[in-house]
C-alpha positions in Angstrom: -8.1 29.7 1.9 -9.3 27.7 -0.9 -10.0 24.0 -1.3 -6.5 23.7 -3.1 -4.6 24.8 -0.2 -6.7 22.8 2.2 -6.1 19.8 0.1 -2.4 20.3 0.0 -2.4 20.4 3.7 -3.5 16.8 3.7 -7.2 17.8 4.9 -9.6 15.7 3.0 -12.6 18.2 1.6 -14.8 15.4 0.1 -15.6 11.9 0.7 -15.8 9.2 -2.2 -15.7 6.0 -2.4 -13.4 3.7 -4.5 -15.8 1.0 -4.8 -15.3 -0.3 -8.7 -12.7 2.0 -9.1 -9.0 1.2 -10.2 -6.7 2.1 -7.3 -2.9 2.3 -7.9 -0.9 -0.2 -5.8 -3.3 -2.2 -4.8 -2.1 -5.4 -6.8 0.8 -5.8 -4.6 0.2 -8.3 -1.8 2.3 -10.1 0.8 0.0 -12.7 2.0 1.7 -15.1 4.5 -0.4 -18.6 4.5 -0.7 -19.9 7.7 -0.9 -23.9 7.8 -2.4 -26.2 10.1 -0.1 -28.0 12.5 -0.5 -31.4 13.7 0.1 -31.9 17.3 3.1 -34.3 18.0 2.2 -37.2 20.8 5.7 -36.9 23.5 4.1 -39.4 26.0 2.4 -43.2 25.4 4.1 -43.8 22.3 4.8 -47.0 20.8 8.7 -47.5 21.5 9.0 -45.5 24.4 9.2 -41.3 24.7 13.4 -41.4 24.8 13.5 -41.4 21.2 13.6 -38.7 18.3 9.7 -37.4 17.3 8.4 -38.0 13.9 8.4 -35.2 11.3 6.2 -32.6 11.3 3.4 -32.6 8.9 1.4 -29.5 8.1 -1.4 -29.7 6.1 
């Protein structure tokens, strides 16, 4: 087998870095930003704990 046949089978022939080189398809991202959640106090609240909780505040 020559190098072209081996490469067509998906076996890498040589190794090279992509550092500083343009790579196709790397401009697509789907980052899910994680926000910090504030804890909410359930007991010992002013006005008792049999009332609705305040709205959640995300940072």
